N, C-alpha and C positions, 0 to 999 in steps of 0.2 A: 609447399611447406615454408612457414615464415622463419626468418633468421633466429629469433629467440627460441622457437621450438627446436630448431636444428642444434642450437647450442646446448639445450637440455639433453638432447639425444646423445650428443657427444659425451657429455659429462657422465651420463648413465652407462654408456658403453665402456668409458675408460675406468669407471669404478671398479669394474671387475678385475682390474690389474693389480689390486692390493692384496689378493688372496696369498696365503703362505702355505697352502696345502701342497702335498707331493703325491706322486703315484706309488704303487706298491711293487713295481717291476724290479727295482733294484738297479736299474740303469741310471747312471750319473747324468745330470744335466749337461747338455751339449753346449757348444759355443754360443748358439742362439737360443738355447732352452731357457724357459721361464717357468717357474713352479705354477704360476697362475693359469698357464695354458692347459694344465691337467683338468681344470674345472670347466673347460669349454665344452658345451653340449652340442651335439649334432643338430644343425639347422640354425643355430644362433649366428649372429653376425657381430664382428668386432673390428674396432679400429686399431690398425697396426702400422708400421712403416714398411716400406719396400725392403729395407735392410734387415727386417725381422724374418724374412721369408726364405726358405730353402728350395731351390729348384729340384724338379724331378725329371728333367731332361737335360741332355748335354748341350744342345744347340738351339738356336733360333734362326729364322730366315731374315737376315738383315735387310735384304731389299724390300721385304714386306714392311718392316718398321720405317724404312726410309719414306714410304708414302706419307704417313701421317707426320712424321718428324718434319718433312718438307712443308706440308700443308699448314701445320701449326705455326710456322714462321710468319705466315701471311694472313692466317684466319685464326686469330686467338680464340674467338668464341668456340671454334670446333674442339679446341682442347678442353675447355670447360664442359662442353657437352659430353665428351668422353668420360671425364670424371663423373659427371651426373649419371651416366649409364652404368658405370661400375658400382654406383651406390644402389643400384636397383630402382632408380627413379627414371623419370622420362629423359631421353637423350636430347634435351633441349633446355635452354637457359632462360629463366624468367628475368634475371637481372645479373649483370656483371658490369664492371668498369675498369679503368686503368689501375685502380688501387686493389682490385680483387686478387686474392692469393689462393691458389689451389690447396694450400696447407691450412687455410682458415675458412671453413665452410660457412661461417656467418658473413663472409665478405662477398658471397655470390649466392644466387638462389636458383635451384633446379626446379623445373616444372614437375608437377606430380604425375605419376604413371596413370595411364588409361587402360581400361579393360581391353581395348584392341591391341595394346602393346604387348600383352602377355598376362599370365596368371598372377594376380595381385594377392599377397598375403601380409599378415603383420609380423614383424620381427618381435623379439622378446621384449621390446620396449614399446610396442604398440604402433611403430611407424609402418605405414604401408609401402611395400616394395615388391618389385618383380624379382623374386629371389633367384630365378634362373640366370638373371644377368650379373649377379654378384660372383666374383671369382672365388674358387674353392680352395680349402686347405684341409690337410689331415694332421692331427696331433700325433707326434712320435713319442716313444717311451723316454726319449732324451729331452722332452719338453719343447722341442722345436716345432714350427709350423711348416709343413711340406706343402708347397703350392702344387695343386693338380690341374688348374686351369688358369690362364691369364698370364703365361710367361711373356708373350709378346707385348701385351698391354702394359704390364707393370714394368717390363724392360724399357718400353718407351718413356714411362714416367721416371725411370732412372737416367736415361741417356738424354732426355730433352735438356736444353741449355741451362734451365734453372731447377733441374730435378735433382735426383740423387737418392742416396739410401734413406734420407730422412723424410722422404715424401710420404705423407699419410695416405693410406688406402683402406677401404673396407673389404673385409673378407667374410665368407660364409663357411662354417664348419661342416665339411662333408662327412667326416667321420673322426672318431677318436680312438686311435690305436695305442694309446699310452699304456695300456695293460699288457702290451707285448712283452714276453719275458726277456727278450734281448733285442738288440738292433738287428741281428740276423733274422730273428722271427718276424720283426717289423718288416724288413724288406721282402721276405717271402710272402707276407700278407699283401704288401703293396704290389708285388708281381702277380699274385693270384687274382687280385681285384683289378688288374691293369691300370693301376694308378701311378706307374712309373715307367719311363721309356728308356731302357738301358742299351741304347745304341748311339754311336758317334759316327755319323756319315756312313752308315751301313754296317759298322763293326760293333760287335757286342762289347759291353763294358761292365765293370763291376760297380755297385752302388757307391763305393769309396771314391770313384773317379768322377762323380757328379760335381758340377760346379757348386760353389758355396754362396755366390751372390747372383742376383739378377742383373740384366743389362748386358751389353756386348762386352766381351773380354777385350781388354786393351791396356795400355800403360797405366791408366788411372783406375782401372777395374780388372786386376790381374785374376780374380777368382770368378769372373763372369762367364756367361755362355759363349760358346763358340758359334761359328756361322755354318749353316747347311743350305747350300744354293738350291737344293731340291725342295726343301721345305718352303722356300720363298716361291719357287716356281709353282708349286701346288696352289699357293694363295692366289696367284695371278690366273690360274685356270679355273678358279671358282666362278660359277655361273656360266662357264663356257663348256668345260668338260665334265663338271660335277657341281653339285649344289648341296649345301649342308642340309637344308630342309629338316626332316625328322631325325637325321643322323647327328644333329648338332651336339647332343649330350654325350657322344662317344669320345672318351679321352684319347688324345693323341691321334685323332682321325686323319689329319692332314699327313702325319708321318707314315701312315700305312700306304697312302698314295705315293708319297715321296720315295719310299723303298721300292715300289713297283716301277717307278720311272727311273731310278737311279742307274740301272744298267741298259736301259732302253733309249733314253734321250740324252744328248750331250748338251750340258749347260755351261760347264766351265768356260770362262772367258766371255760368254755371251752377254754379260752385264756391262760390257764395254761399249756396246752398240744397241741402241734402243730398237733399232729395225731388226737386228739379229734376234734380240730377245722376244720380240713379237712373233717371229717365225717359230721360235722355240715353244712359246705358249700355245700356238696353233697346233704344232706337231704333237705336243704332249696332250692336248685336249682330244685330238683325233684318236690317239692311242687309247686314252681312257674310255672314250665313247665306243670304241670298237671291241672292247673286251666282252666276252659272254657274260650276261647278267648273273650267272651263277658262280662266276669266277671268285674265289676267296683270296683276299688280299693278305699276304704274309701270315702272321700269327694273330691277326685281328679276330679270326674265327667268324668273319662276316663277309658276305658277298659284296661285290662292287654295287649291286643294286641297293643294298642295305647302306652302303657307304656314300650314296648320293649320285651315282653315275647318271649322266645326261646321255641317253641313248641316241638322241637325234640332235645334232649340233645346229644351233641357230646361226652361229658365226662360222662360216665355211671357208673364208679366204683371208689373206693377210690384211687387206684394206678394211674389211669389216671389224677385225680385231683392233686395228689402229684407231678406228672411229669409235670404239667402245672403251678402251682402257688407257690410251694415251690422252685423248680428249673426248669429251662427251659431245660428238659433232652435232652441231645444229646450225644450219646456214643462217637462219634468222639471228640467232644469238651472236654469231660471228660477226655479221653485218652491224650489229648493235654494240660490238665490243664487249659482249657478255658471255663469251664462250667459257665453258668449264673445263678445267684440267681433269683428266681421269686418273685413277690411282697409279698406273704405271708411269704416267706423265709426271706426277708429283714425286714419285721415287727417283726418276732419272734426273729431274730438276734439282732434287736435293743432293744428288751425288755429283752434280757439276755440269750436266749436259744443258746447253742453252736452248730456248725455245726455237730459235732459228735452225737448229740442227735436228729437231724433230721432223718426222716424215710428214708430207702434206696429207690432209689439210690442217694439221694441227700446229704449224710451224710459223704463224704470224703473231707476234707480240700484240699488235693492235687489236687482234680479234678478242683479247682477253682484257684489255686496258680498263674497261668500266667495271671490271670485277676485282682485279688485283693487279699490282705492278710486278710483272715478271722480267722487266728489263734489268740487265746487269752488264 
């Protein structure tokens, strides 16, 4: 897609923000409510900001976000690739440079999606996109946009060093519940359709307790999401103990696994040692794999088989996991100084662990030197 065409698309999508229509529910506009949101149709895509969105879950797995937050510091192109993917375009960049700005989509160019990437269809402005890649929202009777997928992704866009609430993102309207007679009716519908996750580290909560902003809660983001170590653990067991596969479209999928692990696997404090954490990943994966395929996870109403269980582990010992998720071990790459860090390696590097403190064979800075500078 050429830059001029992208600019026209943005103008077209933003034009819808001038509507003055309202809904008939009688519910007042909320803090983040906008009258133009009532006109949003299911399936359409719209440009909004991270700060426009309301979370539908209490927590995020911060160690999961540390992976890409760490990687983006040394591989800027990967950050632009993620923005491209969230636009429903190819997760690859045709053009970007030092002047490119993720808030100005005319300053970089995404590659167009391919049939092999997913089902391609046109948005309401005629742009071809892989709609399933675009994070989804539901319109509430208060005019707010409730995010139902993408809390971690948009949380990263908030928490990255030059991100924040004004970061522009593209969302797809999953549904419009603005005709709900009250907010109570809206939340009942959200629960019935399993589009909200009302638990905080295993304890049930009321909708009123949900965070008001994306990103990790902290001094500069007091209304942000909390942290759930088990949600992060499930992320690192992916492709070891379970695989999204056909279960990818199930909302809050990882949380159903997290609740199952919560009272079975000890994870508190394990993020202080990368070797201890690898053992936890392996133990959790073995537990997940050993469950009977007909076992139903929590209130998901789905079996572990339906939720992506891998019944036969490919990685059966600690060393195999180290060489998969701390570094992507390849002896020739290491000799050439082109070894790649794995996702857990990036996460612990981002939280302060030096490469020299990683377990062998992932612990030599020289093995990575032709790919990125990890010395500090």
